[in-house]
N, C-alpha and C positions, 0 to 999 in steps of 0.2 A: 395133373401137373403139366405146366407149359414147357414144351421142349425148347432148349436154347437155339438161337438162330444167329446167322451172320448178319452184319450190318447191311442195310439196304444200299444198293448202288444208285447214284443219282440217275434219274431217267428210267429206272426199272420199276416194276410194280412193287407195291409195299409188301413187306414180309408178312406171312400169315402164320398163325399159331397152328397147333395140331388140330384145333377145332375149326380152323378155317377163317378165323377173324383176322383183320389187318392189325399189324403191330406198329405201323408207321415208320418214319425214317430213324436211322440210328441215333441214339441219344448223344448229346454233347458231353464232353468231359468236365464241363463246369455248369454252374447254375445259369438259368436263362438271363438273369439280370447281369451277371458277370460277362456272359457271352455277348449280350447286346452292347455292353460298354466296350469290349474288346473290338467288336466290329466297327463301332463308331470311332474309336481311337485309330483304327486302321484307315478309315475314310479320311480322318483329319490329316494323318501323315501323308497319305497318297495325294490328297489335294494340294498340300503344301509343296510336295515334290513336283507335281504337274505344273504349278504356276512358276516355280523356279526354272523349269525347262523352257517355258515360254519367255521369261525375262532374259535368260541366258542367250537365247537365239536373237532376241531383239537387240540386246546390248552389243553382242559381238557383230551382228550384221550392220548396225549403225557405225561401229568403229571401222569395219573393213570396207563398207560400201557407201558410207555417208548417208545423209538425209534420214534422220531418225524417225521422222513422221512417216515416210514411205515404208521403211523397214518394219516399223511397228504395225502399220496397217496391213502389210502383206502377211506377217506372221500371225497376227491375231485373227484376221478374216479367214485365212486358210485353216487355222486350227479350229475355229468355231464351226466352219463348214464340215471339217473332217470329224468333229465330235458327233455331229448328227449322223453321219454315215456309220461311225463306230457303234453308236447306240442301236441302229437298225441291224447291223451285222451281228451284234451280241445276242440278238433274240434267239439265234440258233444254239447258243451256248447255255441258255437258261436252265435246261434240264440237268446240266453238269456245271452248275454255277461255281462250285468250289474249285474244281479243276480248271475251269475257264478263267476264273479270276487269278489263280496262281500263275497260269501261263501268260496272261496279259501283263501282270505286274513284272514278271521276270523280263519279258520283252521290252516293256516300257523303260525299265531300269537300264537295260543295255542301250536302247536307242537314245533315250534322253541323256544318259550319262556320257555317251560318246559323241553327242551331236556337236558340241562346241569344238572339240578336237578335230572332228571330220571337216567342219566348215573352215576352220583355220588352215588345215592341211591343203584343202582344195584351193583356197585363196593364195597360199604361199607358193605352191608348186605348179599351179597352172595359170596363174594370173598373167604371165607374159607370153603364153603360147598363141593366143589369138584363135581365129577360126571357131570351131565348135566349142572350144574351151573358154571363149571370151566371157560367156555368161555362166561359167561353171559354178562360182559361189552362189549366184542367185538361184540356179537350179537346185543345188544342194540345200539351200535355205528353204525353198518351197517343199522339197521332198521330206526333210526332217519335220517341218511344220505339219505336213499332211500325215506322216506316220505317227507323230506324237499325238495329234488331235484324234486320229482313229482310235488309238489305244486308250486315251483318256475318256473318250466317249463310250468305249466298251465297258468301262468300269461301272457306270451308273446302273444299268439293268441287272448286272451280276450282283452288285452290292445290295440292290433291292431284294433279290432272291435270298441272299445270305441273311439279311436282317429278318425277313419273314421266316426263314429257316430256324432262327434262334427262338423267336416268339411271335406267333401270329398276332397282328394288330391291324386296325383299319388302315386302308391305303393312304389316307390323308396324313395320319400320324406317322407312318413309316417314311413317307416322302419328306415330311417336315424334319424328322430326325436326321435323315440322310443329308439333306441339303444344308441344315444347320451345321453339321460337322464339316461338310465340304467347304462351305463359305468361310468358316472360322479358320480352317486349315489353309485356305487360299490367302487369307489375311496374314497369317504367320509366315507363309512362304514368301509373300510379297514384301514383307518387312525384313525377313532374314536375308534376302538376296542383296540389297544395297548396304545393309548395316552389318552383316556378319560374313556372308560367303564371299562377296566381291572384295572387301578390303583385307580380309584375313587369309583367304585361299586363292583369290584370283578367279578368272572366268573358267579356265580349263579344269583346275583341281576342284573348284566349287561344283561344277557339273558332275564330275566323277563321284564326289562325295555324296551328292544328292542321289545319284543312281544307286550307290551302295545302300543308303538308308531305305530307298524304295524297295530294293530287292529283299533286304532283311525283313522289313515289316510285312510286305506282301507274302513272302514265303512262310514266315513265322505264323501269320494269321491263319493261313490255309492248313499248314502241316500241324499246327498246334491245336486249333479249334475245330477244324472240319476234317481231320485226318480219317475219321471213320466213314466219311462220304466217298473216299477215294479207294480204289483197289490198291493192292500192294504194289503192283507194277506202276500205277500212276503216282503213288507216293515217292517211289524211288526215282522216277523220271523227273518229277518236279524238284526233288532235292538235288539231283545231279544238275539240272538246268540252272538252279539258283547258285550252286557252287561254281559252275562255269562262268556265269555272269559276274559274280563277285571276283573271281580270279582274273577275268579280263579287266574289270575296273581297277582292281588293285595293281595289276601290272602296268596299266596305263598311268596310274598315279605315281608309281615309282619312276617311270620313264618320262614324266611330263616335263621336267626341267630340260632334259636332253632334247626332247621333241621341240620345246619352245625355242631353244637356242638354234636348232637346225632350221626351224621355220623362219626365225628372225634373220638368220644368215641368208636364206633364200629370198627374203623380201628386201633386206637392206644391204646385203653384202657382208663381207667379213671384218669390217673395221668398226663394229659397234663397241663403244667404250662404256656407255651408260644406258641401261634400260630399266625403267621403274614405272610402277603404276601409282600415281598420286591419287588423292581424293577426287580429282577432277578429270584426269586423262592419263593416257600412257605417254611417257616422255622418253625419247630415244636420242642419244647423242652419238654421232658417228664422226670419226676423224678429229681434227683440231689439235693434233700433236705431230711432231716430226715433219712439219711442213705440209701436212695434208689438210685441205680445207675442212672446216667444221660444218656439219649438217645437223640441224635440230628438227626432229620430227615430233609433232604433237598429235596423238591419236592417229598415227599412221600417215599424216600429211606433212610434207616438207614445208616448214615454216621459216627456216633460216638456212641459207646456203652461203658458206664463206666465199663462194665464187662470185656472187652477185649482190650480197646483202648491202654493200655500200651504195649501190645504185638505188636500191629501194629506200634506205633510211635517209640518205641525203635528199632525195626527192620528196620524201614525206615531211621532213623537219625544216629544211632551210627556207623554203618559200614562206612558211608560216612565221618564221622568226624575223622577217623583214618588217620591222615596226617595233612597238613596245614589247618587251619580252622579259620583264623582271620576274614575273610569276607564271610558271608553266605547269600545266596539268597534262599528264600522259595517261590515257586510258588503255589498259593492256601494257604491252611493252615490258613484260616481266623478264625478258632476256637482257635488258639494259642497253640495247643498241640504239634505240631512239634517245634515251637519256644521254648516251655518249655524244650524239650529234648536238643535242641541246646545250650541253656543257661546254661545247667549243665556242659558243657565242659569249662575248664579254657582256657584263651587265645582268647576268642571270642571278637572281637572289635566292630563289626557291624553286624546286622541282618536286611536284607530288606525282607519284606513280601509283595507280590503282590496278592491281593485278589479282586475278581470281585464284591462281595456282601458286601456293607457297613453295612447292618443290621447284618450280621454274626459277623463282627468285633465289632460292637457296643455291641452285646450280649456277646461276649468274654471278653469285658472290664467290663460290668456292671452286667450281670446276676450272681447271687450269686453261682449257681451251676456250670456254665461253667467257670467263672473266678477262682473259687476255684480249679477246675480240672486242669486248665492250669497254676495255681500258679501265676496268675496276670502277665503273661509273657509280655503283651502289655504295662504294666506300667514300664518296664525296659527301661532306657534311650538309651540303645544300639539298641533297636528294632524300626524300622521305617516302618510304614505301608503305602502302596500306594493302592488306590482303582482303579482298572483298569483291562483290559484284559491282561492276561499273554503274549499272542502272540504279541500283539501290543506293550506292554512294552518292551519285549526283543528286538524288532526291533530298539528301540531307546536307548538301554542300552550301556554303554561304553564297549569296548572289554577288555578281560583279567581282569575283575574287581572282580571276586569272586573265592575263593578257593573251595567252596562247593556250588552246586546247588541242592536243594531238591524239587522234583516235587511231591507235595501232592495234587493230582487232582482227580476228580471223575473217576470211572471205564471207560476204553477206549471204552467199548461197548455202552455207552450212546452217542447218535448221536451228541449232542451238544459238546461233549468233543473230538471228533475225530481229530480236527485240532491240539489239544494240545498233540497228540500222533503221529504226522506226522514227516516225514523226515525233512521237512522245520523247524519245531519247534525245533527239536533236533539239527539242524544245528545252529540255533540262540543260543541255550543253550551252544553248544560247543564254540561258538565265545566269550562268556562272561567268560569262564573258564580261570583262570590264569595258568601258567605252573605248572604241577603237580596237577591241580585241579581235582575234581571228581563230577559227577552228579549221583544222585540216583532217580529212577523213580518207583512209585507205578504202577504196570502193570496189576492189576487184579488177580483173583485167578488162581493158576496153575492147581489144580486138576479138577475143574469143567469147566474151560475155557482155556484149554491148547493152542488152536489155537490162541486165542486173545493174550495170554501172550507171545508166541514165535513170534508173529507178531511184538509186541513192541520191543522185543530183536533184531529181524532182522532189524527193522527200525532204532534203535540206531546204529547198525553196519553200515548201509547204510549211516548214517550221519558222518561216520569217527571216531566212538568211539569204543574202546575196551570194551567188556562187561563181566560181571560176574553175572549170574543169581542166585537167592536164594529165598527161601520162608520161611514163618513163619506160624506155625500151631496154633491151639487153638482158632480159630475164633468162636465167639458166633453166632449160627445160629437159635436162638429162635424166631426171628422176621424177616420177609421179606415182602415187599409190592410190589405193581405193579403186573406184571404178575407172580411173584414168590410166591404169597400168597396162592395158592392152595396147599393142602397136597401133591399131586403128585410132584409138583415142590419143595416144601420145603424139601423133602427128598434129593434133589440134590442141596440144597442151599450151597453157598460157605462156606467152612470150613477152608480156609487158605488165606493168602495174598501172592501175588507174587511181587518180587522186582527185579530190575536190577541195579547193580552198574556199572558205566561206567567212562572211562577216555580217554583223547585225546592222550596221549603219549604211553600208554601201557594198557594191560588188567589188571585191579586191582584185588585184592584178598579180599573178604569180611572177615573182622576181626574187633576186638575191639581194641580201642586205649589203649595200655598198661599203659599210663600215664593219661588216662581219668577217668571219674567216672564209677563206676560199675552199669550197668543197673540192675533194680530190677527183670527182667524176663529173658532177653536175656543173653546167655552165649556163650563163644567160641565154646563149644561143640554143642549147639543147632544151632548156626550159620553154623557150618560145616555140620551138618546133613541137614539143610535146603538147603544148596548148592548142596549136593548130591541128595536130593529128587527132586530138580528142574531140574537138568541135566538129571535125569532118565526119565523125561517126555518130553524131547526135541522132537520137530517136525522140522526136517531139511527142508531147501529149501523154506521157506515161503517168498514171496515177501514183500518188504517194503511198508508201507502205506504213501501216499502222500496227499497233499491237493486236487488234482484233481482226485485221485483214492484211496479213503479210503478203507481199507481192513478189518475193524472191523465189 
């Protein structure tokens, strides 16, 4: 009769019977087929969580620090590099694969779940300190990318051991099973982030929820399926560790609203009236009531300041309106402020506004501060608003349909905007111009970003348009966010706006309409001075920016 024996500990010699024969590892509590399915299901869920962590870091870093291409490159390259290191490091854990996998998943759940919160906290509370803290958010981004990659990389060799532990099979078949579950899980995680987690939970809560799922699945897989591979002490340590991780994540989820309000107060100050996440971007409105100037922030960047917006919008709109202007197209301009200036001119029959973000338009109609500032422009029956991408809309617009095209879009240096400053885009704008029509483009600051500005001008010329550059000064520089928040960068914050007026038939001349309304700030003299100042900063010979070769 064979004597009963204790389960074999991972890494220890196989148990032997009374006759000296090996008994092998401790049996699983389920059949091999069921065990294999549970391991692959765990791989699927862990892969989905891992990809969500990556996307969370990319999305939040692009929002906080700008330039989504750079942030995505940093996160993904650091993570892939760290995954290789993690796979090598995990070789030492293979004899104790079950315990090692449980510890890795608990740590990954904590690191990945808290990564977005930690990055936002560093940005909010150290962004204005300067010195060693000036690059704090970037250092935290690299650190979390490295840690997450190490832990994700450590999963693969441990999971390979666990799959073989369930049922021995050829190495090729085991690798195929493992990577099939991993890649399908990554697909689900990649789709869940933009379509489920981000719109319904937001970046911070979405990361915390993902961490909780990661901890539950990883802990349940090890403690349920491979518990006999662990000593009693190891089981209790793993259980306690997962409970602590879940407690931390749950506490953070309960406090996330208070944390977000405190961080927003640290970034924007205490006068925030509206803060919402649309399908496109974060929209924050500050001030605008009881005599306080209105500030509008889109994805953390100051887009409208009540202190100086009239200088910008008058310089953008009025020179383009000196000529035929019965039909006007505004690309962007969802705040209604460009439309306000257009409607001041007599003879305007129709104004089409193409704006990507429906929430901005809704606020422009209903928010008391913003609607008062735009003088309820969207309530005018001549104004027609279309929600959509300006590039795609122009492709379907009728030719020669507009006398004036106003491009009121974010700075060209923002990666997501580069296609709206391309030669192809300006070719579409040229197509919709009626004979004698004009297009005006906001091209970024001349003084602080001359290369970007003159690239826009060169791109307009490449699209077959004659150009007239000019600038407007007096830009309020008291608030900047993203990578511009440090004192060293704030001293170089933009203090002007650059514009380019263009026409298809000849080079236009920036001027005010003699029969039009008198702007409150802009004059013929200041417009002429702005034209001279812009030309003095010319950088000749810059190539045009295209869709496949962006230059900004």
